[in-house]
C-alpha positions as a LaTeX table, in Angstrom:
\begin{tabular}{lrrr}
\hline
Residue & $x$ (\AA) & $y$ (\AA) & $z$ (\AA) \\
\hline
Unk1 & 133.90 & 129.09 & 46.21 \\
Unk2 & 134.01 & 126.80 & 43.51 \\
Unk3 & 136.34 & 123.61 & 44.01 \\
Unk4 & 138.69 & 122.49 & 41.38 \\
Unk5 & 138.51 & 119.06 & 39.71 \\
Unk6 & 141.21 & 117.68 & 41.84 \\
Unk7 & 139.73 & 118.74 & 45.13 \\
Unk8 & 136.41 & 117.33 & 43.97 \\
Unk9 & 138.00 & 113.67 & 42.90 \\
Unk10 & 139.37 & 113.98 & 46.64 \\
Unk11 & 136.22 & 114.70 & 48.27 \\
Unk12 & 134.46 & 111.81 & 46.26 \\
Unk13 & 137.13 & 109.58 & 47.55 \\
Unk14 & 136.90 & 110.25 & 51.30 \\
Unk15 & 134.76 & 107.88 & 53.58 \\
Unk16 & 131.37 & 108.74 & 54.08 \\
Unk17 & 131.21 & 109.06 & 58.09 \\
Unk18 & 127.72 & 108.88 & 59.51 \\
Unk19 & 126.43 & 109.15 & 63.11 \\
Unk20 & 124.15 & 106.95 & 64.63 \\
Unk21 & 122.71 & 107.69 & 67.98 \\
Unk22 & 121.31 & 104.52 & 69.48 \\
Unk23 & 118.34 & 105.63 & 71.74 \\
Unk24 & 117.24 & 102.48 & 72.41 \\
Unk25 & 119.69 & 99.23 & 73.09 \\
Unk26 & 119.13 & 96.96 & 70.54 \\
Unk27 & 117.63 & 93.53 & 71.46 \\
Unk28 & 119.66 & 90.65 & 72.10 \\
Unk29 & 120.71 & 88.52 & 68.77 \\
Unk30 & 119.80 & 85.15 & 70.34 \\
Unk31 & 116.29 & 86.95 & 71.67 \\
Unk32 & 116.58 & 86.93 & 75.30 \\
Unk33 & 115.94 & 90.28 & 77.78 \\
Unk34 & 118.32 & 91.54 & 80.20 \\
Unk35 & 117.67 & 90.14 & 83.74 \\
Unk36 & 116.20 & 92.49 & 85.89 \\
Unk37 & 118.98 & 91.82 & 88.43 \\
Unk38 & 121.31 & 94.09 & 86.28 \\
Unk39 & 119.67 & 97.06 & 87.23 \\
Unk40 & 120.60 & 96.51 & 90.82 \\
Unk41 & 123.66 & 97.02 & 92.61 \\
Unk42 & 125.94 & 93.57 & 92.31 \\
Unk43 & 125.28 & 91.26 & 94.75 \\
Unk44 & 127.87 & 91.00 & 97.63 \\
Unk45 & 127.61 & 86.90 & 97.53 \\
Unk46 & 128.20 & 85.55 & 93.95 \\
Unk47 & 126.28 & 83.63 & 91.77 \\
Unk48 & 128.02 & 80.04 & 92.66 \\
Unk49 & 127.98 & 80.81 & 96.95 \\
Unk50 & 124.01 & 81.64 & 96.72 \\
Unk51 & 123.48 & 78.49 & 94.97 \\
Unk52 & 125.05 & 76.54 & 97.85 \\
Unk53 & 123.05 & 77.96 & 100.42 \\
Unk54 & 124.18 & 81.79 & 100.66 \\
Unk55 & 120.67 & 82.55 & 99.27 \\
Unk56 & 119.22 & 82.23 & 102.62 \\
Unk57 & 120.58 & 85.27 & 103.82 \\
Unk58 & 118.92 & 87.09 & 100.95 \\
Unk59 & 115.60 & 85.27 & 102.16 \\
Unk60 & 115.86 & 86.23 & 105.77 \\
Unk61 & 116.51 & 90.25 & 104.69 \\
Unk62 & 113.23 & 89.92 & 102.28 \\
Unk63 & 111.19 & 88.45 & 105.37 \\
Unk64 & 112.74 & 91.12 & 107.42 \\
Unk65 & 111.97 & 93.87 & 105.07 \\
Unk66 & 108.39 & 92.74 & 105.18 \\
Unk67 & 108.36 & 92.92 & 109.00 \\
Unk68 & 109.57 & 96.58 & 108.77 \\
Unk69 & 106.70 & 97.57 & 105.91 \\
Unk70 & 104.00 & 96.32 & 108.20 \\
Unk71 & 105.70 & 98.10 & 111.40 \\
Unk72 & 106.08 & 101.19 & 109.35 \\
Unk73 & 102.18 & 101.21 & 107.64 \\
Unk74 & 100.01 & 99.87 & 111.00 \\
Unk75 & 102.01 & 102.01 & 113.24 \\
Unk76 & 102.83 & 105.29 & 111.53 \\
Unk77 & 101.66 & 105.31 & 108.11 \\
Unk78 & 98.25 & 105.01 & 108.69 \\
Unk79 & 97.70 & 106.94 & 111.76 \\
Unk80 & 99.28 & 110.03 & 109.62 \\
Unk81 & 96.77 & 109.17 & 107.09 \\
Unk82 & 93.84 & 109.36 & 109.55 \\
Unk83 & 95.15 & 112.51 & 110.82 \\
Unk84 & 95.26 & 113.84 & 107.28 \\
Unk85 & 91.57 & 112.85 & 106.44 \\
Unk86 & 90.09 & 114.43 & 110.02 \\
Unk87 & 92.11 & 118.02 & 109.09 \\
Unk88 & 90.78 & 117.89 & 105.67 \\
Unk89 & 87.11 & 116.92 & 107.08 \\
Unk90 & 86.52 & 114.20 & 104.74 \\
Unk91 & 83.76 & 111.92 & 104.87 \\
Unk92 & 84.64 & 108.60 & 106.06 \\
Unk93 & 83.52 & 107.07 & 102.62 \\
Unk94 & 86.04 & 109.29 & 100.89 \\
Unk95 & 88.49 & 109.12 & 103.56 \\
Unk96 & 88.18 & 105.08 & 103.35 \\
Unk97 & 88.79 & 105.06 & 99.70 \\
Unk98 & 91.60 & 107.48 & 99.33 \\
Unk99 & 93.78 & 107.49 & 102.35 \\
Unk100 & 92.85 & 104.48 & 104.41 \\
Unk101 & 93.31 & 102.69 & 100.91 \\
Unk102 & 96.48 & 104.25 & 100.27 \\
Unk103 & 97.76 & 102.96 & 104.07 \\
Unk104 & 97.23 & 99.46 & 103.19 \\
Unk105 & 98.42 & 99.57 & 99.93 \\
Unk106 & 101.72 & 101.74 & 100.29 \\
Unk107 & 104.07 & 98.69 & 100.14 \\
Unk108 & 102.22 & 97.67 & 96.59 \\
Unk109 & 102.30 & 101.41 & 95.18 \\
Unk110 & 106.36 & 101.29 & 95.94 \\
Unk111 & 106.95 & 98.34 & 94.61 \\
Unk112 & 105.36 & 99.08 & 91.28 \\
Unk113 & 107.46 & 102.34 & 91.40 \\
Unk114 & 110.77 & 100.61 & 91.60 \\
Unk115 & 109.15 & 98.15 & 88.51 \\
Unk116 & 108.80 & 101.14 & 86.43 \\
Unk117 & 111.74 & 102.92 & 87.55 \\
Unk118 & 114.51 & 100.47 & 88.65 \\
Unk119 & 113.91 & 96.98 & 87.88 \\
Unk120 & 112.33 & 97.99 & 84.60 \\
Unk121 & 110.14 & 94.96 & 84.30 \\
Unk122 & 106.70 & 93.70 & 84.77 \\
Unk123 & 107.65 & 92.92 & 88.50 \\
Unk124 & 105.26 & 95.81 & 89.44 \\
Unk125 & 102.17 & 94.73 & 87.43 \\
Unk126 & 102.52 & 91.07 & 88.45 \\
Unk127 & 103.18 & 92.11 & 92.07 \\
Unk128 & 99.77 & 93.91 & 92.16 \\
Unk129 & 98.21 & 91.33 & 90.09 \\
Unk130 & 99.20 & 88.58 & 92.63 \\
Unk131 & 98.13 & 91.08 & 95.35 \\
Unk132 & 94.66 & 91.32 & 93.88 \\
Unk133 & 94.45 & 87.37 & 93.86 \\
Unk134 & 95.96 & 87.19 & 97.00 \\
Unk135 & 93.35 & 89.37 & 98.93 \\
Unk136 & 89.95 & 88.60 & 97.27 \\
Unk137 & 90.62 & 84.57 & 98.04 \\
Unk138 & 93.46 & 83.86 & 100.46 \\
Unk139 & 93.02 & 86.51 & 102.70 \\
Unk140 & 89.25 & 86.06 & 102.68 \\
Unk141 & 89.62 & 82.47 & 103.31 \\
Unk142 & 91.95 & 82.77 & 106.47 \\
Unk143 & 89.54 & 85.49 & 107.81 \\
Unk144 & 86.76 & 82.89 & 106.89 \\
Unk145 & 88.60 & 80.15 & 109.10 \\
Unk146 & 89.34 & 82.54 & 111.97 \\
Unk147 & 85.76 & 83.58 & 112.46 \\
Unk148 & 84.58 & 82.41 & 115.93 \\
Unk149 & 80.76 & 81.90 & 114.45 \\
Unk150 & 79.46 & 81.58 & 111.08 \\
Unk151 & 78.86 & 85.47 & 109.60 \\
Unk152 & 76.33 & 86.97 & 107.27 \\
Unk153 & 77.57 & 88.83 & 104.69 \\
Unk154 & 76.06 & 91.68 & 103.48 \\
Unk155 & 75.16 & 91.35 & 99.43 \\
Unk156 & 75.07 & 94.92 & 98.52 \\
Unk157 & 78.82 & 95.48 & 99.99 \\
Unk158 & 80.56 & 92.84 & 98.50 \\
Unk159 & 78.55 & 92.92 & 95.26 \\
Unk160 & 79.08 & 96.88 & 94.78 \\
Unk161 & 83.12 & 96.10 & 95.39 \\
Unk162 & 83.01 & 93.21 & 93.34 \\
Unk163 & 81.45 & 95.73 & 89.88 \\
Unk164 & 84.20 & 98.15 & 90.90 \\
Unk165 & 86.78 & 95.88 & 90.82 \\
Unk166 & 85.34 & 94.41 & 87.38 \\
Unk167 & 85.54 & 97.75 & 85.96 \\
Unk168 & 89.32 & 97.88 & 86.85 \\
Unk169 & 90.28 & 94.55 & 85.65 \\
Unk170 & 88.55 & 95.53 & 82.22 \\
Unk171 & 90.52 & 98.40 & 81.92 \\
Unk172 & 93.76 & 97.28 & 83.06 \\
Unk173 & 93.30 & 94.05 & 80.44 \\
Unk174 & 92.21 & 96.85 & 77.42 \\
Unk175 & 95.58 & 98.84 & 78.85 \\
Unk176 & 98.01 & 96.12 & 78.51 \\
Unk177 & 96.22 & 94.14 & 75.60 \\
Unk178 & 98.51 & 95.76 & 73.24 \\
Unk179 & 101.76 & 95.38 & 75.94 \\
Unk180 & 102.36 & 99.00 & 75.57 \\
Unk181 & 101.03 & 101.52 & 77.74 \\
Unk182 & 101.02 & 105.68 & 76.64 \\
Unk183 & 100.21 & 108.60 & 78.69 \\
Unk184 & 96.60 & 108.71 & 77.87 \\
Unk185 & 96.03 & 105.23 & 79.53 \\
Unk186 & 97.45 & 106.17 & 82.30 \\
Unk187 & 95.78 & 109.43 & 83.30 \\
Unk188 & 92.54 & 107.77 & 82.78 \\
Unk189 & 93.52 & 105.23 & 85.09 \\
Unk190 & 93.66 & 108.29 & 87.99 \\
Unk191 & 90.72 & 109.71 & 86.37 \\
Unk192 & 89.03 & 106.84 & 87.21 \\
Unk193 & 90.05 & 106.71 & 90.86 \\
Unk194 & 88.76 & 110.00 & 91.50 \\
Unk195 & 85.56 & 109.02 & 89.74 \\
Unk196 & 85.91 & 105.80 & 92.24 \\
Unk197 & 86.04 & 108.33 & 95.20 \\
Unk198 & 83.21 & 110.78 & 94.22 \\
Unk199 & 80.71 & 107.66 & 93.86 \\
Unk200 & 82.02 & 106.49 & 97.24 \\
Unk201 & 80.58 & 109.79 & 98.75 \\
Unk202 & 77.28 & 108.45 & 97.33 \\
Unk203 & 77.28 & 105.27 & 98.49 \\
Unk204 & 74.14 & 105.21 & 100.95 \\
Unk205 & 72.11 & 106.40 & 98.16 \\
Unk206 & 73.61 & 104.12 & 95.75 \\
Unk207 & 72.61 & 101.05 & 98.69 \\
Unk208 & 69.01 & 102.49 & 98.67 \\
Unk209 & 68.07 & 102.41 & 94.99 \\
Unk210 & 69.89 & 99.17 & 94.57 \\
Unk211 & 67.88 & 97.31 & 97.46 \\
Unk212 & 65.04 & 98.44 & 96.20 \\
Unk213 & 65.29 & 98.02 & 92.30 \\
Unk214 & 67.54 & 95.31 & 91.72 \\
Unk215 & 66.11 & 92.05 & 90.77 \\
Unk216 & 68.44 & 89.55 & 93.48 \\
Unk217 & 67.40 & 86.56 & 94.26 \\
Unk218 & 65.24 & 86.30 & 97.49 \\
Unk219 & 67.76 & 84.11 & 99.74 \\
Unk220 & 70.12 & 87.28 & 99.02 \\
Unk221 & 67.24 & 89.29 & 100.60 \\
Unk222 & 66.59 & 87.15 & 103.23 \\
Unk223 & 70.40 & 87.32 & 104.30 \\
Unk224 & 70.47 & 91.09 & 104.27 \\
Unk225 & 67.06 & 91.33 & 106.35 \\
Unk226 & 68.88 & 88.73 & 108.91 \\
Unk227 & 71.59 & 90.97 & 109.45 \\
Unk228 & 69.74 & 93.62 & 109.68 \\
Unk229 & 67.51 & 92.47 & 112.32 \\
Unk230 & 71.00 & 91.85 & 114.03 \\
Unk231 & 72.22 & 95.55 & 113.39 \\
Unk232 & 68.95 & 97.31 & 114.45 \\
Unk233 & 68.34 & 94.75 & 117.41 \\
Unk234 & 70.54 & 94.52 & 120.80 \\
Unk235 & 73.11 & 92.34 & 120.56 \\
Unk236 & 73.94 & 90.29 & 123.85 \\
Unk237 & 72.89 & 92.80 & 125.68 \\
Unk238 & 75.03 & 95.78 & 123.99 \\
Unk239 & 73.79 & 98.91 & 122.43 \\
Unk240 & 74.71 & 98.84 & 118.82 \\
Unk241 & 76.40 & 102.12 & 116.92 \\
Unk242 & 77.00 & 101.85 & 113.19 \\
Unk243 & 79.79 & 104.03 & 111.13 \\
Unk244 & 81.06 & 104.24 & 107.93 \\
Unk245 & 84.53 & 103.63 & 107.46 \\
Unk246 & 87.52 & 102.18 & 104.72 \\
Unk247 & 85.79 & 101.95 & 101.25 \\
Unk248 & 82.57 & 102.60 & 102.32 \\
Unk249 & 81.92 & 99.55 & 104.91 \\
Unk250 & 79.86 & 99.66 & 107.76 \\
Unk251 & 81.54 & 99.40 & 111.68 \\
Unk252 & 79.70 & 97.90 & 114.29 \\
Unk253 & 80.52 & 99.39 & 117.82 \\
Unk254 & 79.31 & 97.60 & 120.82 \\
Unk255 & 78.77 & 99.22 & 124.05 \\
Unk256 & 77.70 & 98.20 & 127.13 \\
Unk257 & 73.93 & 99.85 & 127.77 \\
Unk258 & 74.16 & 100.56 & 131.47 \\
Unk259 & 77.81 & 103.02 & 130.82 \\
Unk260 & 78.33 & 105.53 & 128.68 \\
Unk261 & 79.87 & 104.81 & 125.60 \\
Unk262 & 84.09 & 105.12 & 125.28 \\
Unk263 & 85.48 & 108.01 & 123.54 \\
Unk264 & 87.06 & 106.80 & 120.39 \\
Unk265 & 90.68 & 107.19 & 120.86 \\
Unk266 & 93.57 & 105.75 & 119.91 \\
Unk267 & 95.67 & 103.62 & 122.81 \\
Unk268 & 98.99 & 104.12 & 122.38 \\
Unk269 & 101.41 & 101.15 & 123.52 \\
Unk270 & 105.54 & 102.09 & 123.65 \\
Unk271 & 106.57 & 100.02 & 121.09 \\
Unk272 & 109.95 & 99.77 & 123.20 \\
Unk273 & 108.72 & 98.55 & 125.88 \\
Unk274 & 109.48 & 94.42 & 126.43 \\
Unk275 & 106.67 & 92.06 & 126.81 \\
Unk276 & 106.51 & 90.16 & 130.24 \\
Unk277 & 107.45 & 86.38 & 129.83 \\
Unk278 & 104.60 & 85.00 & 132.02 \\
Unk279 & 102.14 & 87.54 & 130.42 \\
Unk280 & 102.69 & 87.70 & 127.24 \\
Unk281 & 104.55 & 84.15 & 126.26 \\
Unk282 & 107.81 & 83.37 & 124.73 \\
Unk283 & 106.60 & 84.11 & 121.38 \\
Unk284 & 105.69 & 87.81 & 122.07 \\
Unk285 & 109.32 & 88.36 & 123.63 \\
Unk286 & 111.08 & 86.49 & 120.56 \\
Unk287 & 108.76 & 88.55 & 118.31 \\
Unk288 & 109.90 & 91.58 & 120.10 \\
Unk289 & 113.62 & 91.18 & 120.32 \\
Unk290 & 113.69 & 90.18 & 116.38 \\
Unk291 & 111.82 & 93.48 & 116.10 \\
Unk292 & 113.82 & 96.05 & 117.86 \\
Unk293 & 116.05 & 97.31 & 115.46 \\
Unk294 & 113.89 & 98.06 & 112.93 \\
Unk295 & 111.62 & 99.33 & 115.95 \\
Unk296 & 114.16 & 101.92 & 117.25 \\
Unk297 & 115.07 & 103.32 & 113.76 \\
Unk298 & 111.00 & 104.08 & 113.48 \\
Unk299 & 110.76 & 105.29 & 117.08 \\
Unk300 & 114.02 & 107.86 & 116.60 \\
Unk301 & 113.18 & 108.82 & 113.23 \\
Unk302 & 109.27 & 109.07 & 112.67 \\
Unk303 & 107.42 & 111.46 & 115.19 \\
Unk304 & 104.26 & 109.16 & 116.09 \\
Unk305 & 101.10 & 111.53 & 115.71 \\
Unk306 & 99.28 & 108.94 & 118.32 \\
Unk307 & 101.06 & 110.37 & 120.85 \\
Unk308 & 99.61 & 113.59 & 122.45 \\
Unk309 & 102.57 & 115.46 & 121.96 \\
Unk310 & 103.41 & 114.88 & 118.42 \\
Unk311 & 99.52 & 114.84 & 117.47 \\
Unk312 & 99.94 & 118.11 & 115.23 \\
Unk313 & 103.22 & 116.71 & 113.34 \\
Unk314 & 100.99 & 114.07 & 111.28 \\
Unk315 & 102.55 & 116.02 & 107.86 \\
Unk316 & 106.15 & 115.66 & 108.82 \\
Unk317 & 105.17 & 111.69 & 110.11 \\
Unk318 & 103.52 & 111.36 & 106.53 \\
Unk319 & 106.97 & 112.30 & 104.67 \\
Unk320 & 109.04 & 109.84 & 107.37 \\
Unk321 & 107.12 & 107.16 & 106.80 \\
Unk322 & 107.30 & 107.54 & 102.67 \\
Unk323 & 110.99 & 107.43 & 103.27 \\
Unk324 & 111.26 & 104.05 & 105.44 \\
Unk325 & 108.48 & 102.35 & 103.02 \\
Unk326 & 110.38 & 103.37 & 99.82 \\
Unk327 & 113.45 & 102.24 & 101.13 \\
Unk328 & 112.20 & 98.75 & 102.86 \\
Unk329 & 110.49 & 98.13 & 99.65 \\
Unk330 & 113.54 & 98.45 & 97.14 \\
Unk331 & 115.26 & 96.33 & 99.66 \\
Unk332 & 112.75 & 93.98 & 99.50 \\
Unk333 & 112.45 & 93.81 & 95.66 \\
Unk334 & 116.18 & 93.95 & 95.24 \\
Unk335 & 116.61 & 91.06 & 97.47 \\
Unk336 & 113.41 & 89.16 & 95.80 \\
Unk337 & 115.16 & 89.45 & 92.18 \\
Unk338 & 118.33 & 88.12 & 93.17 \\
Unk339 & 116.50 & 84.69 & 94.80 \\
Unk340 & 114.17 & 84.59 & 91.58 \\
Unk341 & 117.78 & 84.64 & 89.58 \\
Unk342 & 119.51 & 82.57 & 91.71 \\
Unk343 & 116.50 & 79.81 & 91.24 \\
Unk344 & 116.15 & 80.56 & 87.48 \\
Unk345 & 112.51 & 81.76 & 88.51 \\
Unk346 & 111.32 & 84.59 & 86.40 \\
Unk347 & 110.43 & 87.92 & 88.11 \\
Unk348 & 106.87 & 88.34 & 87.35 \\
Unk349 & 106.57 & 84.96 & 89.22 \\
Unk350 & 108.25 & 86.00 & 92.32 \\
Unk351 & 106.03 & 89.17 & 92.18 \\
Unk352 & 102.80 & 86.91 & 91.94 \\
Unk353 & 103.73 & 85.00 & 94.59 \\
Unk354 & 106.08 & 86.27 & 97.58 \\
Unk355 & 105.74 & 90.07 & 96.82 \\
Unk356 & 102.21 & 89.80 & 96.63 \\
Unk357 & 101.88 & 87.38 & 99.87 \\
Unk358 & 104.48 & 89.68 & 101.78 \\
Unk359 & 102.92 & 93.11 & 100.87 \\
Unk360 & 99.32 & 91.71 & 101.55 \\
Unk361 & 100.24 & 90.27 & 104.97 \\
Unk362 & 99.28 & 93.28 & 106.79 \\
Unk363 & 95.38 & 93.29 & 105.05 \\
Unk364 & 95.25 & 89.58 & 106.38 \\
Unk365 & 96.02 & 90.47 & 109.66 \\
Unk366 & 93.94 & 93.61 & 109.92 \\
Unk367 & 91.23 & 91.39 & 108.41 \\
Unk368 & 91.51 & 88.36 & 110.93 \\
Unk369 & 91.12 & 90.94 & 113.62 \\
Unk370 & 87.85 & 92.24 & 112.76 \\
Unk371 & 86.60 & 89.00 & 111.86 \\
Unk372 & 87.19 & 88.06 & 115.17 \\
Unk373 & 84.88 & 90.94 & 116.38 \\
Unk374 & 82.32 & 89.79 & 114.01 \\
Unk375 & 82.71 & 92.20 & 111.62 \\
Unk376 & 82.77 & 90.00 & 108.35 \\
Unk377 & 81.84 & 92.97 & 106.05 \\
Unk378 & 84.46 & 95.22 & 106.77 \\
Unk379 & 87.25 & 92.25 & 106.29 \\
Unk380 & 85.54 & 91.78 & 102.55 \\
Unk381 & 85.31 & 95.28 & 101.66 \\
Unk382 & 88.53 & 96.13 & 102.68 \\
Unk383 & 90.14 & 93.45 & 100.77 \\
Unk384 & 88.19 & 93.80 & 97.80 \\
Unk385 & 88.18 & 97.45 & 97.96 \\
Unk386 & 92.22 & 97.86 & 98.03 \\
Unk387 & 92.22 & 96.08 & 95.02 \\
Unk388 & 90.88 & 98.95 & 93.33 \\
Unk389 & 93.46 & 101.20 & 94.75 \\
Unk390 & 96.08 & 98.72 & 93.86 \\
Unk391 & 94.86 & 98.79 & 90.06 \\
Unk392 & 94.26 & 102.52 & 89.35 \\
Unk393 & 96.84 & 104.25 & 91.82 \\
Unk394 & 99.63 & 101.74 & 91.87 \\
Unk395 & 99.80 & 101.24 & 88.63 \\
Unk396 & 98.32 & 104.52 & 86.96 \\
Unk397 & 100.75 & 106.52 & 89.17 \\
Unk398 & 104.24 & 105.24 & 88.14 \\
Unk399 & 103.38 & 104.92 & 84.33 \\
Unk400 & 101.70 & 108.44 & 84.76 \\
Unk401 & 105.06 & 109.90 & 85.87 \\
Unk402 & 107.13 & 108.13 & 83.83 \\
Unk403 & 105.23 & 108.86 & 80.69 \\
Unk404 & 104.13 & 112.73 & 81.52 \\
Unk405 & 106.92 & 114.13 & 83.34 \\
Unk406 & 110.30 & 111.76 & 83.26 \\
Unk407 & 110.02 & 111.10 & 79.65 \\
Unk408 & 106.98 & 112.76 & 78.02 \\
Unk409 & 105.15 & 111.16 & 74.89 \\
Unk410 & 107.13 & 108.05 & 76.00 \\
Unk411 & 105.44 & 104.44 & 76.21 \\
Unk412 & 105.88 & 101.74 & 78.65 \\
Unk413 & 106.50 & 98.18 & 77.38 \\
Unk414 & 104.97 & 95.27 & 78.73 \\
Unk415 & 107.57 & 92.67 & 78.37 \\
Unk416 & 105.85 & 89.22 & 79.35 \\
Unk417 & 102.81 & 87.91 & 77.50 \\
Unk418 & 101.79 & 86.00 & 80.16 \\
Unk419 & 100.93 & 88.51 & 82.58 \\
Unk420 & 98.01 & 89.26 & 80.39 \\
Unk421 & 96.73 & 85.87 & 80.59 \\
Unk422 & 97.27 & 86.05 & 84.44 \\
Unk423 & 95.20 & 89.26 & 84.69 \\
Unk424 & 92.45 & 87.16 & 83.10 \\
Unk425 & 92.73 & 85.11 & 85.92 \\
Unk426 & 91.28 & 88.00 & 88.13 \\
Unk427 & 87.78 & 87.75 & 86.42 \\
Unk428 & 87.59 & 84.22 & 87.69 \\
Unk429 & 88.48 & 85.24 & 91.37 \\
Unk430 & 85.64 & 87.85 & 91.45 \\
Unk431 & 82.86 & 85.25 & 89.85 \\
Unk432 & 84.28 & 82.47 & 91.71 \\
Unk433 & 83.61 & 84.61 & 94.96 \\
Unk434 & 80.01 & 85.60 & 94.37 \\
Unk435 & 79.33 & 82.19 & 93.44 \\
Unk436 & 80.66 & 81.11 & 96.46 \\
Unk437 & 79.33 & 83.58 & 98.58 \\
Unk438 & 75.57 & 82.61 & 96.47 \\
Unk439 & 75.85 & 79.23 & 97.29 \\
Unk440 & 76.97 & 79.28 & 100.65 \\
Unk441 & 73.92 & 81.65 & 101.77 \\
Unk442 & 76.32 & 84.59 & 102.32 \\
Unk443 & 77.83 & 82.79 & 105.09 \\
Unk444 & 81.68 & 83.62 & 106.18 \\
Unk445 & 82.31 & 80.24 & 107.95 \\
Unk446 & 85.04 & 77.19 & 107.42 \\
Unk447 & 83.40 & 75.42 & 104.40 \\
Unk448 & 83.65 & 79.28 & 102.64 \\
Unk449 & 87.36 & 79.90 & 103.77 \\
Unk450 & 88.68 & 76.36 & 102.50 \\
Unk451 & 86.86 & 77.10 & 99.18 \\
Unk452 & 88.44 & 80.20 & 98.72 \\
Unk453 & 92.02 & 78.69 & 99.94 \\
Unk454 & 91.80 & 76.32 & 97.17 \\
Unk455 & 91.01 & 78.39 & 94.46 \\
Unk456 & 94.04 & 80.39 & 95.25 \\
Unk457 & 96.46 & 77.77 & 94.54 \\
Unk458 & 94.76 & 76.88 & 91.82 \\
Unk459 & 94.85 & 80.27 & 90.37 \\
Unk460 & 98.52 & 80.76 & 91.31 \\
Unk461 & 99.50 & 77.43 & 89.67 \\
Unk462 & 97.80 & 78.33 & 86.21 \\
Unk463 & 99.40 & 81.85 & 86.68 \\
Unk464 & 103.01 & 80.37 & 87.28 \\
Unk465 & 102.41 & 77.83 & 84.71 \\
Unk466 & 102.06 & 81.00 & 82.23 \\
Unk467 & 104.89 & 83.06 & 83.12 \\
Unk468 & 107.22 & 79.68 & 83.14 \\
Unk469 & 106.45 & 78.99 & 79.78 \\
Unk470 & 105.40 & 75.57 & 80.41 \\
Unk471 & 101.35 & 76.28 & 78.98 \\
Unk472 & 103.03 & 77.52 & 75.88 \\
Unk473 & 105.76 & 80.39 & 74.71 \\
Unk474 & 104.54 & 83.40 & 76.31 \\
Unk475 & 107.34 & 84.93 & 77.71 \\
Unk476 & 111.10 & 85.80 & 76.70 \\
Unk477 & 113.89 & 83.96 & 77.97 \\
Unk478 & 116.57 & 85.65 & 80.19 \\
Unk479 & 119.73 & 86.55 & 78.93 \\
Unk480 & 122.54 & 85.09 & 80.71 \\
Unk481 & 124.45 & 87.29 & 83.50 \\
Unk482 & 127.45 & 86.70 & 85.88 \\
Unk483 & 125.17 & 89.04 & 88.78 \\
\hline
\end{tabular}
């Protein structure tokens, strides 16, 4: 129908109404970014009380969550993964590169998932980067200091793991260089890890080729020959039995010559059994009481597949363990976010230091245990090899889920520019490890451990200076909050 002149004038005079849909929240006018603490429930203790001593409660809770993660991973999650790999008839190399690496890196994976979907900041990336530095320097350094005598390392195992690790670092730097992660990049992370697992299945062929053809220094070959003589001969009247283990490393089992070889079974100890004061000491009794609430939770909610009656329930044990790992990791990240916000420390610094140290403590303890038995290659390879899983899977899975399933076609932004420079420091740790091993004659001894410890603190100081904008204006300032 046609409008009259008056109606046309009335329509022209009406104010135009536009509907604006805000897809992304507008950045604050002062250029700051919202702190990650607002993504979590409001703390029970207010900021003023936390600054006057209340933050100690959050520190204790975070530490307790670290203990809980260690209990679940070591006693339930890793045995369940072992049963899964046995049921799938996987070779030791492939099982070590997949399920065993997943067992030791489960806290890092949970932290990264929380960083992407809950905290929505770079705390997951910084946790993985910090854990990588922690593993390759401090964990190996502490293992060297714990060795009862100097241990000769296998140059091929160390160089193999360092090469794979360097490739992962290059991929990570290229991915976050533009501070945006897209779905093809996230997919490439997971595809690269599958290729890594396939390559680990041909580890023996690669080693035979490398030993014959690569032009390595004579000192490397002499160290390898010395180690080979020890492995092929008798060691203090004991017969050696070798088998491949996690990440393609070589495990040496010693059995008496005159006795039958022991059956490779897991010894189960009831975690609810109280240690004896005279036999185990006061520290063991104190630790038992401290861990008792966490132990009761897991004993009555997670079937222990190490026990004969629950040996077929490894799938249920796996999912129950995943639940507790996610819960403990959520509370741990929540508490550390509150601690960092209270002291004015960026989340990325907390991830590089405290979260990285907490989630890597189980790796350090297991490394010390195998080094004291004389297996230095196992400790070094597991420390470096787990970093491959941390970068490709712990970052790849949450990025892939967010950009492909949760919000298809979306992109994940890297908020802190300093984390890119911190990732560059991973190069220095790998190069330094190879150089330190070369100049120390591939010997894992006290001098080797002290050098790596010093380098860890040097790297962490520079990374923290990047994140706190002391070495330049790399990161945006966090907004004020009443949390």
